[in-house]
N, C-alpha and C positions, 0 to 999 in steps of 0.2 A: 513739545510741539500738540500743546492744550489751547484746548475753549472753551469756554464756557458754555452755553447751551446746547453743544454739541449731540446730534443723534450717538445714541450707546454707543461706546462701542469706537467711532473713529481711526482707521486708519489712515494714516498722512505719510508717506513717499515722496524725501525729497528727489528729486526729477533730473537729467538732462532734455535740453531738448528746447521747443520754447513756450514753456511756461518752467516751473521755480519746485511748484509743490503741485503734490497731485493728493485729494483728500478723499479716500473712499467709505463710503455710509452706505448703509443700509436705514432705509423708511419705511411708512407703510402704501405710502402713493405718491403722487404727482400733487397733491395738494399740500403734503407734510415736505414734499421735497421745497415747494416756492414758496413754504414758514420759512423752513430754513436756508436758505439763498434768504430770504429780500430782508427777516428781519434779524439776522444772527452774522450768519457769513459777509454782505456787502457792509456791514454794519460794521465788521474786525478794524479794526487800527492795522494799517500798509497794506491794506487788500484791495490795489488797482482795478482788479479787473478780475471779474469770476467765470469764466467757461465751466456748463455743464453738458455733461454726456452721463445718455439714462442708458442701461442694461436690458438690450431685451433676451437673451437666453444666453444661460452659460453654459460654454462645454468645457464636457469633461474630459478628463487625460487621456478617455479610451475614443471620444466620439475625431474622426477622420472631417482634416477639412482641404480638403481636395475640390 
């Protein structure tokens, strides 16, 4: 899956569940995310619905999850 205009290094994943694909991207800030979402991703043919999640913190393998 290759989308023109994607941020550098997008990581697409084909997943099970409520969604078909997960596109993991890195952007500089929420303004850049809004630009990518509104001007590039939402206009992709076949993209009927877009749901976004923003990472608050990335946990390392050594992080306790209790």
